[in-house]
C-alpha positions in Angstrom: 0.1 19.9 -61.0 -3.1 20.8 -62.9 -4.0 20.1 -66.5 -6.1 22.3 -68.9 -7.9 19.1 -69.9 -10.8 18.3 -67.5 -10.4 14.8 -65.9 -14.0 13.7 -66.5 -15.2 10.1 -66.0 -17.9 9.1 -68.5 -17.8 5.4 -67.7 -16.5 3.2 -64.8 -16.4 -0.6 -65.0 -15.1 -3.0 -62.3 -14.5 -6.6 -63.2 -13.3 -9.6 -61.0 -10.5 -11.6 -62.5 -8.8 -14.7 -61.1 -5.0 -15.2 -61.5 -3.6 -18.6 -60.4 -0.2 -18.5 -58.8 2.3 -21.0 -60.3 2.1 -24.2 -58.2 5.8 -24.2 -57.4 5.7 -20.6 -56.2 2.7 -20.4 -53.9 3.6 -17.9 -51.2 3.8 -19.3 -47.6 4.4 -16.8 -44.8 3.4 -15.8 -41.3 0.4 -14.1 -42.9 -0.9 -17.3 -44.4 -0.8 -19.1 -47.8 -1.5 -17.3 -51.1 -2.1 -19.6 -54.1 -4.5 -17.6 -56.2 -5.3 -13.9 -56.7 -8.9 -12.9 -57.0 -8.4 -9.2 -58.0 -10.5 -6.4 -59.3 -9.7 -4.6 -62.6 -11.1 -1.1 -62.9 -11.6 0.6 -66.3 -12.3 4.3 -66.6 -13.3 6.0 -69.8 -13.5 9.7 -70.7 -15.7 11.4 -73.3 -13.1 10.9 -76.0 -12.8 7.2 -75.5 -9.5 7.2 -73.7 -9.2 4.6 -71.0 -7.3 4.3 -67.7 -6.8 1.1 -65.8 -6.2 0.1 -62.2 -6.0 -3.0 -60.1 -7.3 -3.8 -56.7 -5.0 -6.5 -55.3 -7.5 -7.7 -52.7 -6.3 -10.4 -50.4 -8.6 -11.2 -47.5 -5.9 -12.7 -45.2 -3.7 -9.6 -45.5 -5.9 -6.5 -46.1 -9.3 -7.8 -45.2 -10.7 -6.8 -48.6 -12.3 -9.1 -51.2 -12.8 -8.6 -54.9 -16.5 -9.0 -54.4 -16.7 -6.5 -51.6 -14.6 -4.0 -53.6 -16.8 -4.4 -56.6 -20.0 -3.8 -54.6 -18.4 -0.7 -53.0 -17.3 0.7 -56.4 -20.5 -0.1 -58.2 -22.9 1.0 -55.5 -21.2 3.8 -53.7 -18.2 5.3 -55.6 -19.4 5.1 -59.2 -22.6 7.1 -58.7 -20.6 10.0 -57.3 -17.7 9.8 -59.7 -19.2 9.1 -63.1 -20.1 12.4 -64.8 -18.0 14.4 -62.4 -14.9 16.4 -63.4 -11.6 16.7 -61.4 -8.5 18.8 -61.7 -6.3 16.0 -60.2 -6.8 12.4 -59.3 -6.5 13.2 -55.7 -9.7 15.2 -55.9 -11.6 12.1 -56.7 -9.8 10.2 -54.0 -11.0 12.9 -51.5 -14.6 12.1 -52.6 -14.1 8.4 -52.0 -12.6 9.1 -48.5 -15.7 11.1 -47.6 -17.9 8.2 -48.7 -16.2 5.3 -47.0 -13.6 4.7 -44.3 -10.8 2.2 -45.2 -11.1 0.0 -48.2 -7.7 1.1 -49.5 -7.3 -1.4 -52.4 -10.7 -0.5 -53.8 -10.0 3.2 -53.7 -6.5 2.7 -55.1 -7.8 0.9 -58.2 -9.9 3.9 -59.1 -7.2 6.4 -58.2 -4.5 4.6 -60.1 -6.8 4.3 -63.2 -7.4 8.1 -62.9 -3.6 8.7 -63.0 -3.4 6.4 -66.0 -6.2 8.2 -67.8 -4.9 11.7 -66.8 -1.5 10.9 -68.3 -3.0 9.5 -71.5 -5.1 12.6 -71.9 -1.8 14.6 -72.0 0.0 12.0 -74.1 2.8 11.4 -71.5 4.0 8.6 -69.2 2.5 9.0 -65.7 5.9 9.6 -64.2 6.0 13.0 -66.0 3.2 14.1 -63.7 4.8 13.3 -60.3 8.5 12.4 -60.8 11.5 14.3 -59.5 14.1 12.6 -61.6 14.4 11.1 -65.1 12.8 7.6 -64.8 15.1 4.7 -64.2 14.5 2.5 -67.3 14.9 -0.9 -65.5 14.5 -1.5 -61.7 16.4 -4.3 -59.8 13.9 -6.6 -58.2 13.9 -9.0 -55.3 11.9 -12.2 -55.0 10.1 -13.7 -52.1 11.0 -17.2 -51.0 8.1 -18.6 -48.9 8.6 -20.5 -45.7 9.3 -23.6 -47.7 11.1 -26.8 -46.6 14.9 -26.7 -47.1 15.0 -28.5 -50.5 12.4 -26.3 -52.1 14.0 -23.2 -50.7 17.4 -24.2 -52.2 15.9 -25.1 -55.5 14.0 -21.9 -55.9 16.9 -19.7 -54.7 19.1 -21.3 -57.3 16.5 -20.9 -60.0 16.1 -17.2 -59.2 19.8 -16.6 -59.0 20.3 -18.1 -62.5 17.6 -15.8 -63.8 19.6 -12.8 -62.6 17.8 -12.0 -59.3 20.4 -10.7 -56.9 18.3 -10.0 -53.8 16.4 -12.8 -52.1 13.6 -12.1 -49.6 13.0 -15.0 -47.2 9.6 -15.3 -45.5 10.4 -16.0 -41.9 8.9 -16.4 -38.4 6.5 -19.3 -39.3 6.1 -21.7 -36.4 7.9 -25.0 -37.0 10.2 -23.7 -39.8 13.9 -23.7 -39.1 14.8 -20.3 -40.7 18.6 -20.3 -39.7 19.1 -23.7 -41.5 17.2 -22.5 -44.6 19.2 -19.3 -44.9 22.5 -21.0 -44.1 21.9 -23.6 -46.8 21.3 -21.0 -49.4 24.2 -18.9 -48.3 26.5 -22.0 -48.5 25.2 -22.9 -52.0 25.3 -19.4 -53.5 28.1 -17.7 -51.6 28.4 -14.2 -50.3 27.1 -12.3 -53.4 23.3 -12.6 -53.0 21.7 -9.9 -50.8 19.5 -11.5 -48.1 16.5 -9.8 -46.7 13.9 -11.3 -44.4 10.2 -10.6 -44.0 8.4 -11.6 -40.8 5.0 -10.3 -41.9 4.4 -9.2 -38.3 5.0 -12.6 -36.9 6.0 -11.5 -33.4 3.9 -9.9 -30.7 6.8 -9.1 -28.3 10.1 -7.4 -28.8 12.3 -10.0 -27.0 11.2 -12.8 -29.3 11.6 -10.7 -32.4 15.1 -9.6 -31.4 16.2 -13.2 -30.5 15.0 -14.5 -33.9 16.7 -11.7 -35.8 19.9 -12.4 -34.0 19.8 -16.0 -35.0 19.9 -15.0 -38.6 22.8 -12.4 -38.3 25.5 -15.0 -39.2 23.9 -15.3 -42.7 24.7 -11.6 -43.4 21.1 -10.1 -43.4 20.8 -6.7 -45.1 17.3 -5.8 -44.1 14.5 -6.9 -41.7 10.9 -6.4 -42.8 8.0 -6.0 -40.4 9.2 -8.0 -37.4 6.3 -7.2 -35.1 2.5 -7.2 -35.4 1.2 -4.4 -37.6 -0.6 -2.7 -34.8 2.5 -2.5 -32.6 4.5 0.3 -34.1 6.0 1.0 -30.7 7.3 -2.6 -30.6 8.9 -2.2 -34.0 10.6 1.0 -32.8 12.0 -0.9 -29.9 13.3 -3.7 -32.1 15.0 -1.1 -34.3 16.9 0.2 -31.2 18.1 -3.2 -30.3 19.3 -4.6 -33.6 21.9 -3.2 -36.0 20.1 -4.3 -39.2 17.9 -1.7 -41.0 14.1 -2.1 -40.5 11.6 -1.9 -43.3 8.1 -1.1 -42.2 5.2 -2.6 -44.3 2.0 -3.7 -42.6 2.4 -1.1 -39.9 2.1 1.8 -42.3 -1.0 2.0 -44.5 -1.9 5.7 -44.1 -0.3 9.1 -43.6 -1.4 8.9 -40.0 0.4 5.6 -39.5 3.4 7.2 -41.1 3.3 10.2 -38.8 3.2 8.0 -35.8 6.1 5.8 -37.0 8.2 8.9 -37.8 7.5 10.2 -34.3 8.7 6.9 -32.8 11.6 6.7 -35.3 10.4 3.1 -35.9 11.9 2.3 -39.3 14.7 2.9 -41.7 12.9 2.1 -45.0 9.2 2.5 -45.9 7.5 -0.1 -48.0 5.2 1.7 -50.4 2.5 0.6 -52.8 -0.7 2.3 -53.8 -3.1 -0.5 -52.8 -2.0 -0.5 -49.2 -1.8 3.3 -49.1 -5.3 3.8 -50.5 -4.3 5.3 -53.8 -1.4 6.2 -56.1 -2.0 9.9 -55.1 -1.5 9.0 -51.4 1.7 6.9 -52.2 3.3 9.9 -53.8 2.3 12.0 -50.8 3.7 9.5 -48.3 7.0 9.0 -50.2 7.5 12.8 -50.1 6.8 12.9 -46.4 9.2 10.1 -45.7 11.9 11.7 -47.8 11.5 15.0 -46.0 12.1 13.1 -42.7 15.3 11.5 -44.1 13.8 8.1 -44.7 14.1 6.0 -47.9 11.5 3.9 -49.6 11.2 0.6 -51.4 8.3 -0.9 -53.4 6.4 -3.6 -51.7 3.4 -5.4 -53.1 0.4 -7.6 -52.4 0.9 -10.0 -55.3 -0.1 -7.5 -58.0 -0.2 -8.8 -61.5 1.6 -7.1 -64.4 -1.2 -4.5 -64.5 -0.5 -3.4 -60.9 3.2 -3.8 -61.3 3.3 -1.2 -64.1 2.1 1.4 -61.7 4.5 0.2 -59.0 7.4 0.4 -61.3 6.5 3.9 -62.5 6.4 5.1 -58.9 9.8 3.7 -58.0 11.4 4.8 -61.3 10.7 8.5 -61.0 11.2 9.4 -57.3 14.6 9.9 -55.8 13.3 8.5 -52.4 13.6 5.0 -54.0 17.3 4.1 -54.2 16.5 1.3 -56.5 20.2 0.3 -57.2 20.9 0.1 -53.5 17.7 -1.6 -52.3 15.9 -3.8 -54.8 12.1 -3.5 -55.0 9.3 -6.2 -54.8 8.7 -6.2 -58.6 8.9 -9.9 -59.3 5.2 -10.5 -60.1 5.9 -11.7 -63.6 7.7 -14.7 -62.1 4.8 -15.9 -60.0 1.7 -16.0 -62.2 0.9 -18.7 -64.8 0.1 -16.0 -67.4 0.3 -12.2 -67.7 -2.8 -10.0 -67.0 -1.8 -7.5 -69.8 -1.6 -7.7 -73.6 2.2 -7.1 -73.6 3.7 -8.8 -70.6 6.2 -7.0 -68.5 9.8 -8.1 -69.0 12.4 -9.1 -66.5 15.9 -8.8 -67.9 18.9 -9.9 -65.8 16.8 -9.5 -62.6 15.5 -6.1 -63.5 11.9 -5.1 -64.4 11.9 -3.1 -67.6 9.6 0.0 -67.4 6.8 -0.2 -70.0 6.8 2.4 -72.7 3.9 4.6 -73.7 1.5 7.1 -72.1 0.0 6.5 -68.7 1.4 3.3 -67.1 2.0 1.7 -70.5 -0.1 -1.4 -70.2 -3.6 -2.7 -71.2 -5.4 -5.5 -69.5 -6.1 -8.7 -71.5 -9.8 -8.4 -70.6 -11.2 -5.0 -71.4 -14.9 -4.2 -71.2 -16.7 -3.3 -74.4 
């Protein structure tokens, strides 16, 4: 889709912000421990003073990117080529960034997402109007991550989330020395059959046999979904796991790019695709990959890298407006408001009865607390 309004960047500012994770909700997984988010906020401004915002959810232990590195790349490489330029569509600016630098998906995504926000604001519409194929879902069921905690903490948090209305619990699993069957059994015994259990291995296993054995140990707890059981670089191994277990497989770390997606589809390696702009290298690319997956008969779910409310607004918009996201069948990872000590935006996102309420207004509907002057 094109707009008669030129998408011209007059100003680009990248700021580093630190967001402490609540002490009782520090995420512990096979990928490591996440207790604070040092993220980059990107602000774009056009000639009329309209602003678009994006967030780079940089996490060194997961993506290899840092806020400092992303800021240098944006300030020194991307901004000189983007500021003053005009584009018909955000993906045109993303193509420029792709020619300038390989990888760095979260840095690119912050700019691309901010462009979508600005583009929609220029037209006075929610961003979903520019890419959606259905009327936006106003509130999206969310699931929460329970880190690889000791039994008592797992039980306490599971109960707390259940009381708050969360109906899908995602257990971080596969961490050495942690008794996952006992943890899940204790929560199932405490809360009964109603909660939906999913598990996320974060690529814990190198070989298929070990992955299958561990998954089978959790089957008595009625698992609905298995996320990323094998190492991110072993898509073939994930495909083999999928052949040997009857539980749907969700691919996350294995699929960053359209090329990863093409290989995974060739191998029929997954049932659901975890999508989020930071991992995919841009909101534009997420939309493209969702459509590719849907054409191949695959469904999608929103994943995340600990995005704050700023990033969550874009994630929620994506899931709400595309039919490839069966949000009432498979809850999305949109529980960010429950993990941070304070919101990153002026009007915090709301979780009501376990569902994230889509923000109102043009663009993605949020404004960072800290905006450059």
